[in-house]
All heavy atoms as TSV, in Angstrom:
chain	resi	resn	atom	element	x	y	z
A	1	MET	N	N	-16.938	-0.490	-6.527
A	1	MET	CA	C	-16.978	-1.127	-7.827
A	1	MET	C	C	-16.463	-0.190	-8.922
A	1	MET	O	O	-15.845	-0.639	-9.865
A	1	MET	CB	C	-18.419	-1.567	-8.094
A	1	MET	CG	C	-18.532	-2.524	-9.220
A	1	MET	SD	S	-17.683	-4.031	-8.768
A	1	MET	CE	C	-17.926	-4.993	-10.180
A	2	LYS	N	N	-16.713	1.099	-8.767
A	2	LYS	CA	C	-16.236	2.052	-9.761
A	2	LYS	C	C	-14.709	2.076	-9.802
A	2	LYS	O	O	-14.124	2.200	-10.860
A	2	LYS	CB	C	-16.765	3.454	-9.470
A	2	LYS	CG	C	-18.223	3.627	-9.764
A	2	LYS	CD	C	-18.645	5.054	-9.522
A	2	LYS	CE	C	-20.111	5.243	-9.805
A	2	LYS	NZ	N	-20.545	6.617	-9.607
A	3	THR	N	N	-14.099	1.944	-8.622
A	3	THR	CA	C	-12.634	1.955	-8.566
A	3	THR	C	C	-12.075	0.759	-9.314
A	3	THR	O	O	-11.108	0.883	-10.056
A	3	THR	CB	C	-12.146	1.935	-7.099
A	3	THR	OG1	O	-12.662	3.084	-6.449
A	3	THR	CG2	C	-10.650	1.944	-7.035
A	4	MET	N	N	-12.680	-0.397	-9.141
A	4	MET	CA	C	-12.206	-1.592	-9.836
A	4	MET	C	C	-12.374	-1.445	-11.346
A	4	MET	O	O	-11.526	-1.878	-12.106
A	4	MET	CB	C	-12.955	-2.832	-9.327
A	4	MET	CG	C	-12.646	-3.146	-7.867
A	4	MET	SD	S	-10.887	-3.302	-7.529
A	4	MET	CE	C	-10.587	-4.892	-8.205
A	5	THR	N	N	-13.451	-0.804	-11.768
A	5	THR	CA	C	-13.657	-0.569	-13.191
A	5	THR	C	C	-12.579	0.361	-13.734
A	5	THR	O	O	-12.018	0.121	-14.804
A	5	THR	CB	C	-15.051	0.041	-13.439
A	5	THR	OG1	O	-16.034	-0.841	-12.900
A	5	THR	CG2	C	-15.307	0.243	-14.919
A	6	LYS	N	N	-12.266	1.424	-12.963
A	6	LYS	CA	C	-11.205	2.347	-13.381
A	6	LYS	C	C	-9.865	1.627	-13.454
A	6	LYS	O	O	-9.103	1.813	-14.403
A	6	LYS	CB	C	-11.094	3.523	-12.414
A	6	LYS	CG	C	-12.137	4.583	-12.593
A	6	LYS	CD	C	-11.745	5.814	-11.816
A	6	LYS	CE	C	-12.595	5.927	-10.590
A	6	LYS	NZ	N	-12.302	7.112	-9.791
A	7	LEU	N	N	-9.590	0.793	-12.454
A	7	LEU	CA	C	-8.326	0.052	-12.441
A	7	LEU	C	C	-8.226	-0.873	-13.646
A	7	LEU	O	O	-7.179	-0.974	-14.283
A	7	LEU	CB	C	-8.188	-0.756	-11.148
A	7	LEU	CG	C	-7.924	0.022	-9.879
A	7	LEU	CD1	C	-7.969	-0.911	-8.679
A	7	LEU	CD2	C	-6.590	0.725	-9.948
A	8	ALA	N	N	-9.328	-1.544	-13.959
A	8	ALA	CA	C	-9.328	-2.455	-15.097
A	8	ALA	C	C	-9.096	-1.696	-16.407
A	8	ALA	O	O	-8.333	-2.147	-17.267
A	8	ALA	CB	C	-10.638	-3.229	-15.148
A	9	CYS	N	N	-9.735	-0.550	-16.550
A	9	CYS	CA	C	-9.557	0.254	-17.767
A	9	CYS	C	C	-8.116	0.753	-17.888
A	9	CYS	O	O	-7.521	0.676	-18.959
A	9	CYS	CB	C	-10.514	1.434	-17.779
A	9	CYS	SG	S	-12.220	0.961	-18.057
A	10	MET	N	N	-7.566	1.244	-16.777
A	10	MET	CA	C	-6.200	1.754	-16.824
A	10	MET	C	C	-5.211	0.621	-17.083
A	10	MET	O	O	-4.253	0.793	-17.830
A	10	MET	CB	C	-5.865	2.481	-15.527
A	10	MET	CG	C	-6.528	3.829	-15.424
A	10	MET	SD	S	-5.871	4.754	-14.050
A	10	MET	CE	C	-7.287	4.848	-13.004
A	11	ALA	N	N	-5.460	-0.530	-16.498
A	11	ALA	CA	C	-4.572	-1.668	-16.711
A	11	ALA	C	C	-4.626	-2.131	-18.167
A	11	ALA	O	O	-3.619	-2.554	-18.728
A	11	ALA	CB	C	-4.944	-2.813	-15.776
A	12	ALA	N	N	-5.793	-2.016	-18.772
A	12	ALA	CA	C	-5.930	-2.424	-20.168
A	12	ALA	C	C	-5.153	-1.498	-21.102
A	12	ALA	O	O	-4.617	-1.945	-22.117
A	12	ALA	CB	C	-7.410	-2.437	-20.563
A	13	PHE	N	N	-5.072	-0.214	-20.761
A	13	PHE	CA	C	-4.398	0.743	-21.631
A	13	PHE	C	C	-2.919	0.944	-21.293
A	13	PHE	O	O	-2.191	1.553	-22.056
A	13	PHE	CB	C	-5.121	2.089	-21.605
A	13	PHE	CG	C	-6.447	2.040	-22.305
A	13	PHE	CD1	C	-7.624	2.044	-21.589
A	13	PHE	CD2	C	-6.507	1.953	-23.681
A	13	PHE	CE1	C	-8.844	1.984	-22.227
A	13	PHE	CE2	C	-7.718	1.883	-24.340
A	13	PHE	CZ	C	-8.896	1.897	-23.609
A	14	THR	N	N	-2.464	0.427	-20.179
A	14	THR	CA	C	-1.066	0.584	-19.791
A	14	THR	C	C	-0.102	0.007	-20.825
A	14	THR	O	O	0.872	0.658	-21.177
A	14	THR	CB	C	-0.810	-0.024	-18.399
A	14	THR	OG1	O	-1.613	0.679	-17.462
A	14	THR	CG2	C	0.638	0.087	-17.998
A	15	PRO	N	N	-0.335	-1.199	-21.350
A	15	PRO	CA	C	0.590	-1.711	-22.367
A	15	PRO	C	C	0.652	-0.827	-23.613
A	15	PRO	O	O	1.705	-0.690	-24.227
A	15	PRO	CB	C	0.029	-3.081	-22.717
A	15	PRO	CG	C	-0.748	-3.484	-21.518
A	15	PRO	CD	C	-1.304	-2.201	-20.963
A	16	LEU	N	N	-0.463	-0.203	-23.962
A	16	LEU	CA	C	-0.458	0.693	-25.122
A	16	LEU	C	C	0.412	1.916	-24.857
A	16	LEU	O	O	1.151	2.360	-25.724
A	16	LEU	CB	C	-1.888	1.127	-25.458
A	16	LEU	CG	C	-2.829	0.020	-25.909
A	16	LEU	CD1	C	-4.241	0.569	-26.073
A	16	LEU	CD2	C	-2.346	-0.627	-27.179
A	17	ALA	N	N	0.316	2.447	-23.657
A	17	ALA	CA	C	1.114	3.617	-23.309
A	17	ALA	C	C	2.585	3.255	-23.204
A	17	ALA	O	O	3.456	4.058	-23.512
A	17	ALA	CB	C	0.623	4.209	-21.994
A	18	ALA	N	N	2.875	2.052	-22.773
A	18	ALA	CA	C	4.258	1.633	-22.567
A	18	ALA	C	C	4.930	1.147	-23.845
A	18	ALA	O	O	6.142	0.970	-23.877
A	18	ALA	CB	C	4.308	0.527	-21.523
A	19	SER	N	N	4.177	0.954	-24.900
A	19	SER	CA	C	4.746	0.373	-26.104
A	19	SER	C	C	5.802	1.264	-26.759
A	19	SER	O	O	6.671	0.768	-27.454
A	19	SER	CB	C	3.637	0.047	-27.112
A	19	SER	OG	O	3.003	1.225	-27.517
A	20	SER	N	N	5.752	2.569	-26.531
A	20	SER	CA	C	6.732	3.452	-27.138
A	20	SER	C	C	7.907	3.748	-26.195
A	20	SER	O	O	8.767	4.543	-26.516
A	20	SER	CB	C	6.068	4.761	-27.555
A	20	SER	OG	O	5.602	5.436	-26.409
A	21	VAL	N	N	7.940	3.101	-25.056
A	21	VAL	CA	C	8.995	3.327	-24.083
A	21	VAL	C	C	10.109	2.308	-24.307
A	21	VAL	O	O	9.876	1.125	-24.390
A	21	VAL	CB	C	8.432	3.199	-22.644
A	21	VAL	CG1	C	9.536	3.352	-21.624
A	21	VAL	CG2	C	7.346	4.227	-22.411
A	22	ARG	N	N	11.333	2.808	-24.418
A	22	ARG	CA	C	12.468	1.903	-24.574
A	22	ARG	C	C	12.790	1.249	-23.244
A	22	ARG	O	O	12.398	1.729	-22.190
A	22	ARG	CB	C	13.678	2.685	-25.081
A	22	ARG	CG	C	13.478	3.217	-26.486
A	22	ARG	CD	C	14.757	3.848	-26.982
A	22	ARG	NE	N	15.334	4.726	-25.976
A	22	ARG	CZ	C	15.497	6.026	-26.128
A	22	ARG	NH1	N	15.131	6.602	-27.233
A	22	ARG	NH2	N	16.044	6.748	-25.175
A	23	ALA	N	N	13.535	0.160	-23.279
A	23	ALA	CA	C	13.820	-0.617	-22.077
A	23	ALA	C	C	14.521	0.208	-21.005
A	23	ALA	O	O	14.274	0.022	-19.823
A	23	ALA	CB	C	14.657	-1.835	-22.437
A	24	GLU	N	N	15.391	1.133	-21.394
A	24	GLU	CA	C	16.118	1.897	-20.388
A	24	GLU	C	C	15.344	3.116	-19.892
A	24	GLU	O	O	15.765	3.772	-18.961
A	24	GLU	CB	C	17.495	2.330	-20.906
A	24	GLU	CG	C	17.451	3.294	-22.072
A	24	GLU	CD	C	17.395	2.600	-23.428
A	24	GLU	OE1	O	17.308	1.374	-23.492
A	24	GLU	OE2	O	17.430	3.316	-24.430
A	25	ASP	N	N	14.224	3.430	-20.540
A	25	ASP	CA	C	13.407	4.554	-20.112
A	25	ASP	C	C	12.412	4.119	-19.049
A	25	ASP	O	O	12.014	2.973	-18.975
A	25	ASP	CB	C	12.618	5.136	-21.290
A	25	ASP	CG	C	13.496	5.868	-22.271
A	25	ASP	OD1	O	14.633	6.215	-21.894
A	25	ASP	OD2	O	13.061	6.080	-23.406
A	26	GLY	N	N	12.014	5.050	-18.239
A	26	GLY	CA	C	10.957	4.806	-17.279
A	26	GLY	C	C	9.748	5.633	-17.653
A	26	GLY	O	O	9.806	6.476	-18.538
A	27	PHE	N	N	8.659	5.390	-17.018
A	27	PHE	CA	C	7.490	6.221	-17.245
A	27	PHE	C	C	6.724	6.341	-15.940
A	27	PHE	O	O	6.926	5.579	-15.013
A	27	PHE	CB	C	6.604	5.696	-18.380
A	27	PHE	CG	C	5.988	4.343	-18.120
A	27	PHE	CD1	C	4.710	4.236	-17.623
A	27	PHE	CD2	C	6.694	3.189	-18.384
A	27	PHE	CE1	C	4.150	3.007	-17.378
A	27	PHE	CE2	C	6.142	1.950	-18.164
A	27	PHE	CZ	C	4.868	1.865	-17.653
A	28	ARG	N	N	5.861	7.311	-15.884
A	28	ARG	CA	C	5.109	7.594	-14.673
A	28	ARG	C	C	3.637	7.324	-14.898
A	28	ARG	O	O	3.117	7.549	-15.985
A	28	ARG	CB	C	5.285	9.047	-14.263
A	28	ARG	CG	C	6.692	9.372	-13.899
A	28	ARG	CD	C	6.819	10.809	-13.527
A	28	ARG	NE	N	8.220	11.108	-13.282
A	28	ARG	CZ	C	8.631	12.157	-12.631
A	28	ARG	NH1	N	7.760	13.030	-12.180
A	28	ARG	NH2	N	9.917	12.357	-12.440
A	29	LEU	N	N	3.001	6.862	-13.858
A	29	LEU	CA	C	1.554	6.677	-13.878
A	29	LEU	C	C	0.941	7.713	-12.952
A	29	LEU	O	O	1.481	7.995	-11.888
A	29	LEU	CB	C	1.175	5.282	-13.368
A	29	LEU	CG	C	1.617	4.106	-14.211
A	29	LEU	CD1	C	1.262	2.806	-13.507
A	29	LEU	CD2	C	0.961	4.151	-15.567
A	30	ALA	N	N	-0.171	8.251	-13.353
A	30	ALA	CA	C	-0.884	9.205	-12.507
A	30	ALA	C	C	-2.183	8.574	-12.038
A	30	ALA	O	O	-2.866	7.898	-12.803
A	30	ALA	CB	C	-1.183	10.476	-13.291
A	31	VAL	N	N	-2.494	8.770	-10.799
A	31	VAL	CA	C	-3.758	8.295	-10.236
A	31	VAL	C	C	-4.589	9.525	-9.915
A	31	VAL	O	O	-4.167	10.379	-9.140
A	31	VAL	CB	C	-3.528	7.464	-8.958
A	31	VAL	CG1	C	-4.850	7.043	-8.346
A	31	VAL	CG2	C	-2.676	6.253	-9.259
A	32	ILE	N	N	-5.739	9.599	-10.539
A	32	ILE	CA	C	-6.619	10.738	-10.310
A	32	ILE	C	C	-7.822	10.230	-9.533
A	32	ILE	O	O	-8.782	9.716	-10.099
A	32	ILE	CB	C	-7.048	11.395	-11.635
A	32	ILE	CG1	C	-5.819	11.823	-12.412
A	32	ILE	CG2	C	-7.984	12.563	-11.365
A	32	ILE	CD1	C	-6.100	12.333	-13.793
A	33	ASP	N	N	-7.718	10.313	-8.240
A	33	ASP	CA	C	-8.778	9.914	-7.325
A	33	ASP	C	C	-8.787	10.900	-6.172
A	33	ASP	O	O	-7.758	11.487	-5.849
A	33	ASP	CB	C	-8.520	8.507	-6.768
A	33	ASP	CG	C	-9.151	7.406	-7.598
A	33	ASP	OD1	O	-10.160	7.673	-8.270
A	33	ASP	OD2	O	-8.643	6.279	-7.560
A	34	PRO	N	N	-9.924	11.061	-5.531
A	34	PRO	CA	C	-9.969	11.973	-4.392
A	34	PRO	C	C	-9.180	11.417	-3.210
A	34	PRO	O	O	-9.244	10.229	-2.923
A	34	PRO	CB	C	-11.462	12.064	-4.070
A	34	PRO	CG	C	-12.044	10.816	-4.602
A	34	PRO	CD	C	-11.218	10.452	-5.799
A	35	LEU	N	N	-8.409	12.264	-2.553
A	35	LEU	CA	C	-7.674	11.848	-1.361
A	35	LEU	C	C	-8.139	12.637	-0.140
A	35	LEU	O	O	-7.513	12.588	0.914
A	35	LEU	CB	C	-6.168	12.021	-1.583
A	35	LEU	CG	C	-5.586	11.154	-2.688
A	35	LEU	CD1	C	-4.117	11.478	-2.906
A	35	LEU	CD2	C	-5.754	9.678	-2.380
A	36	SER	N	N	-9.230	13.352	-0.289
A	36	SER	CA	C	-9.810	14.078	0.829
A	36	SER	C	C	-11.326	14.130	0.628
A	36	SER	O	O	-11.838	13.748	-0.418
A	36	SER	CB	C	-9.234	15.494	0.918
A	36	SER	OG	O	-9.562	16.221	-0.237
A	37	ARG	N	N	-12.006	14.611	1.636
A	37	ARG	CA	C	-13.467	14.753	1.629
A	37	ARG	C	C	-14.151	13.389	1.593
A	37	ARG	O	O	-13.543	12.394	1.921
A	37	ARG	CB	C	-13.934	15.645	0.485
A	37	ARG	CG	C	-13.251	16.980	0.412
A	37	ARG	CD	C	-13.663	17.864	1.542
A	37	ARG	NE	N	-14.017	19.160	1.009
A	37	ARG	CZ	C	-14.872	19.963	1.575
A	37	ARG	NH1	N	-15.446	19.654	2.672
A	37	ARG	NH2	N	-15.134	21.117	1.059
A	38	PRO	N	N	-15.404	13.310	1.131
A	38	PRO	CA	C	-16.149	12.048	1.224
A	38	PRO	C	C	-15.560	10.893	0.408
A	38	PRO	O	O	-15.719	9.739	0.769
A	38	PRO	CB	C	-17.538	12.402	0.688
A	38	PRO	CG	C	-17.667	13.859	0.878
A	38	PRO	CD	C	-16.283	14.421	0.723
A	39	GLY	N	N	-14.879	11.188	-0.667
A	39	GLY	CA	C	-14.338	10.125	-1.506
A	39	GLY	C	C	-12.955	9.660	-1.112
A	39	GLY	O	O	-12.340	8.879	-1.834
A	40	ALA	N	N	-12.452	10.117	0.022
A	40	ALA	CA	C	-11.076	9.825	0.413
A	40	ALA	C	C	-10.813	8.338	0.590
A	40	ALA	O	O	-9.756	7.841	0.200
A	40	ALA	CB	C	-10.726	10.564	1.695
A	41	THR	N	N	-11.752	7.610	1.159
A	41	THR	CA	C	-11.543	6.178	1.385
A	41	THR	C	C	-11.329	5.457	0.059
A	41	THR	O	O	-10.401	4.655	-0.084
A	41	THR	CB	C	-12.747	5.578	2.126
A	41	THR	OG1	O	-12.938	6.293	3.338
A	41	THR	CG2	C	-12.521	4.114	2.433
A	42	THR	N	N	-12.169	5.763	-0.915
A	42	THR	CA	C	-12.034	5.144	-2.228
A	42	THR	C	C	-10.721	5.540	-2.886
A	42	THR	O	O	-10.022	4.709	-3.458
A	42	THR	CB	C	-13.210	5.573	-3.138
A	42	THR	OG1	O	-14.425	5.198	-2.505
A	42	THR	CG2	C	-13.115	4.923	-4.494
A	43	GLY	N	N	-10.372	6.801	-2.805
A	43	GLY	CA	C	-9.137	7.288	-3.417
A	43	GLY	C	C	-7.906	6.679	-2.787
A	43	GLY	O	O	-6.953	6.315	-3.485
A	44	GLU	N	N	-7.913	6.534	-1.472
A	44	GLU	CA	C	-6.761	5.948	-0.790
A	44	GLU	C	C	-6.591	4.474	-1.154
A	44	GLU	O	O	-5.471	4.003	-1.341
A	44	GLU	CB	C	-6.899	6.123	0.721
A	44	GLU	CG	C	-6.712	7.562	1.154
A	44	GLU	CD	C	-7.020	7.783	2.617
A	44	GLU	OE1	O	-7.392	6.819	3.316
A	44	GLU	OE2	O	-6.892	8.932	3.053
A	45	VAL	N	N	-7.695	3.756	-1.264
A	45	VAL	CA	C	-7.626	2.345	-1.664
A	45	VAL	C	C	-7.081	2.238	-3.092
A	45	VAL	O	O	-6.234	1.399	-3.381
A	45	VAL	CB	C	-9.008	1.667	-1.544
A	45	VAL	CG1	C	-8.999	0.301	-2.180
A	45	VAL	CG2	C	-9.431	1.577	-0.087
A	46	GLY	N	N	-7.556	3.113	-3.979
A	46	GLY	CA	C	-7.062	3.104	-5.354
A	46	GLY	C	C	-5.578	3.416	-5.423
A	46	GLY	O	O	-4.822	2.761	-6.141
A	47	LEU	N	N	-5.135	4.408	-4.660
A	47	LEU	CA	C	-3.726	4.785	-4.637
A	47	LEU	C	C	-2.866	3.633	-4.121
A	47	LEU	O	O	-1.847	3.294	-4.720
A	47	LEU	CB	C	-3.524	6.026	-3.771
A	47	LEU	CG	C	-2.078	6.490	-3.576
A	47	LEU	CD1	C	-1.454	6.863	-4.917
A	47	LEU	CD2	C	-2.023	7.651	-2.608
A	48	LYS	N	N	-3.286	3.011	-3.046
A	48	LYS	CA	C	-2.521	1.890	-2.489
A	48	LYS	C	C	-2.490	0.707	-3.447
A	48	LYS	O	O	-1.485	0.001	-3.537
A	48	LYS	CB	C	-3.080	1.488	-1.131
A	48	LYS	CG	C	-2.764	2.519	-0.079
A	48	LYS	CD	C	-3.292	2.157	1.281
A	48	LYS	CE	C	-2.947	3.301	2.230
A	48	LYS	NZ	N	-3.344	3.061	3.570
A	49	SER	N	N	-3.567	0.497	-4.187
A	49	SER	CA	C	-3.597	-0.575	-5.178
A	49	SER	C	C	-2.571	-0.324	-6.273
A	49	SER	O	O	-1.831	-1.230	-6.672
A	49	SER	CB	C	-4.990	-0.697	-5.803
A	49	SER	OG	O	-5.932	-1.040	-4.830
A	50	TRP	N	N	-2.512	0.920	-6.762
A	50	TRP	CA	C	-1.547	1.258	-7.809
A	50	TRP	C	C	-0.112	1.195	-7.292
A	50	TRP	O	O	0.787	0.764	-8.007
A	50	TRP	CB	C	-1.838	2.637	-8.404
A	50	TRP	CG	C	-2.906	2.559	-9.445
A	50	TRP	CD1	C	-4.198	2.946	-9.323
A	50	TRP	CD2	C	-2.784	2.010	-10.752
A	50	TRP	NE1	N	-4.875	2.674	-10.478
A	50	TRP	CE2	C	-4.029	2.102	-11.373
A	50	TRP	CE3	C	-1.727	1.449	-11.460
A	50	TRP	CZ2	C	-4.254	1.664	-12.669
A	50	TRP	CZ3	C	-1.956	1.010	-12.757
A	50	TRP	CH2	C	-3.207	1.118	-13.343
A	51	GLN	N	N	0.094	1.610	-6.050
A	51	GLN	CA	C	1.433	1.522	-5.472
A	51	GLN	C	C	1.863	0.066	-5.345
A	51	GLN	O	O	3.014	-0.276	-5.639
A	51	GLN	CB	C	1.474	2.210	-4.103
A	51	GLN	CG	C	1.394	3.709	-4.205
A	51	GLN	CD	C	1.231	4.386	-2.859
A	51	GLN	OE1	O	0.714	3.803	-1.903
A	51	GLN	NE2	N	1.658	5.643	-2.781
A	52	PHE	N	N	0.946	-0.791	-4.946
A	52	PHE	CA	C	1.245	-2.219	-4.849
A	52	PHE	C	C	1.582	-2.791	-6.229
A	52	PHE	O	O	2.568	-3.509	-6.396
A	52	PHE	CB	C	0.064	-2.971	-4.238
A	52	PHE	CG	C	0.208	-4.458	-4.303
A	52	PHE	CD1	C	1.060	-5.112	-3.426
A	52	PHE	CD2	C	-0.483	-5.200	-5.236
A	52	PHE	CE1	C	1.207	-6.492	-3.486
A	52	PHE	CE2	C	-0.341	-6.571	-5.311
A	52	PHE	CZ	C	0.505	-7.230	-4.427
A	53	LEU	N	N	0.749	-2.482	-7.220
A	53	LEU	CA	C	0.979	-2.997	-8.576
A	53	LEU	C	C	2.298	-2.495	-9.144
A	53	LEU	O	O	3.027	-3.253	-9.798
A	53	LEU	CB	C	-0.174	-2.603	-9.496
A	53	LEU	CG	C	-1.500	-3.296	-9.192
A	53	LEU	CD1	C	-2.611	-2.693	-10.035
A	53	LEU	CD2	C	-1.401	-4.782	-9.414
A	54	ALA	N	N	2.630	-1.239	-8.906
A	54	ALA	CA	C	3.908	-0.701	-9.385
A	54	ALA	C	C	5.067	-1.429	-8.726
A	54	ALA	O	O	6.066	-1.758	-9.384
A	54	ALA	CB	C	3.993	0.798	-9.103
A	55	GLY	N	N	4.951	-1.721	-7.444
A	55	GLY	CA	C	5.987	-2.475	-6.750
A	55	GLY	C	C	6.145	-3.882	-7.301
A	55	GLY	O	O	7.268	-4.379	-7.457
A	56	GLU	N	N	5.036	-4.523	-7.608
A	56	GLU	CA	C	5.079	-5.871	-8.183
A	56	GLU	C	C	5.732	-5.857	-9.569
A	56	GLU	O	O	6.537	-6.725	-9.894
A	56	GLU	CB	C	3.665	-6.455	-8.291
A	56	GLU	CG	C	3.028	-6.775	-6.956
A	56	GLU	CD	C	3.707	-7.939	-6.261
A	56	GLU	OE1	O	3.857	-8.998	-6.880
A	56	GLU	OE2	O	4.096	-7.773	-5.093
A	57	ILE	N	N	5.391	-4.876	-10.381
A	57	ILE	CA	C	5.973	-4.761	-11.724
A	57	ILE	C	C	7.466	-4.485	-11.626
A	57	ILE	O	O	8.269	-5.105	-12.329
A	57	ILE	CB	C	5.251	-3.666	-12.536
A	57	ILE	CG1	C	3.831	-4.126	-12.875
A	57	ILE	CG2	C	6.029	-3.329	-13.806
A	57	ILE	CD1	C	2.956	-3.051	-13.444
A	58	ASN	N	N	7.862	-3.595	-10.733
A	58	ASN	CA	C	9.283	-3.285	-10.571
A	58	ASN	C	C	10.054	-4.482	-10.044
A	58	ASN	O	O	11.185	-4.722	-10.449
A	58	ASN	CB	C	9.462	-2.076	-9.648
A	58	ASN	CG	C	9.059	-0.796	-10.321
A	58	ASN	OD1	O	9.078	-0.679	-11.537
A	58	ASN	ND2	N	8.691	0.192	-9.517
A	59	ALA	N	N	9.453	-5.244	-9.140
A	59	ALA	CA	C	10.115	-6.436	-8.594
A	59	ALA	C	C	10.312	-7.507	-9.673
A	59	ALA	O	O	11.238	-8.304	-9.594
A	59	ALA	CB	C	9.315	-6.999	-7.432
A	60	ALA	N	N	9.444	-7.494	-10.676
A	60	ALA	CA	C	9.546	-8.455	-11.772
A	60	ALA	C	C	10.358	-7.899	-12.925
A	60	ALA	O	O	10.210	-8.339	-14.066
A	60	ALA	CB	C	8.144	-8.839	-12.246
A	61	ASP	N	N	11.217	-6.923	-12.671
A	61	ASP	CA	C	12.070	-6.292	-13.681
A	61	ASP	C	C	11.299	-5.511	-14.730
A	61	ASP	O	O	11.681	-5.459	-15.887
A	61	ASP	CB	C	12.967	-7.316	-14.363
A	61	ASP	CG	C	13.976	-7.918	-13.385
A	61	ASP	OD1	O	14.395	-7.195	-12.460
A	61	ASP	OD2	O	14.314	-9.106	-13.553
A	62	GLY	N	N	10.180	-4.929	-14.356
A	62	GLY	CA	C	9.452	-4.041	-15.253
A	62	GLY	C	C	8.513	-4.750	-16.202
A	62	GLY	O	O	8.286	-5.950	-16.109
A	63	LEU	N	N	7.973	-3.983	-17.124
A	63	LEU	CA	C	7.043	-4.514	-18.117
A	63	LEU	C	C	7.803	-5.131	-19.279
A	63	LEU	O	O	8.794	-4.580	-19.738
A	63	LEU	CB	C	6.136	-3.400	-18.664
A	63	LEU	CG	C	5.173	-2.771	-17.664
A	63	LEU	CD1	C	4.495	-1.567	-18.301
A	63	LEU	CD2	C	4.151	-3.774	-17.215
A	64	LYS	N	N	7.336	-6.222	-19.749
A	64	LYS	CA	C	7.913	-6.871	-20.930
A	64	LYS	C	C	7.066	-6.486	-22.127
A	64	LYS	O	O	5.929	-6.902	-22.261
A	64	LYS	CB	C	7.940	-8.394	-20.773
A	64	LYS	CG	C	8.586	-8.876	-19.491
A	64	LYS	CD	C	10.057	-8.570	-19.467
A	64	LYS	CE	C	10.715	-9.208	-18.274
A	64	LYS	NZ	N	11.064	-8.313	-17.212
A	65	VAL	N	N	7.603	-5.639	-22.991
A	65	VAL	CA	C	6.846	-5.165	-24.147
A	65	VAL	C	C	7.440	-5.718	-25.412
A	65	VAL	O	O	8.594	-5.842	-25.599
A	65	VAL	CB	C	6.837	-3.621	-24.194
A	65	VAL	CG1	C	6.032	-3.130	-25.372
A	65	VAL	CG2	C	6.287	-3.068	-22.903
């Protein structure tokens, strides 16, 4: 549930971060989740979720700001 809360918060702030990006510019997203030790399962699910969302956004010709 914490991962979903983090995803929702990051998704809410993504348009704000992207508002200063011109159409021809790209930007990077960082995922800060554990990818080893006890939290690895949660971190891997979060990473795969962001990779999926980035692929969906890119397939739809990016963000419309």
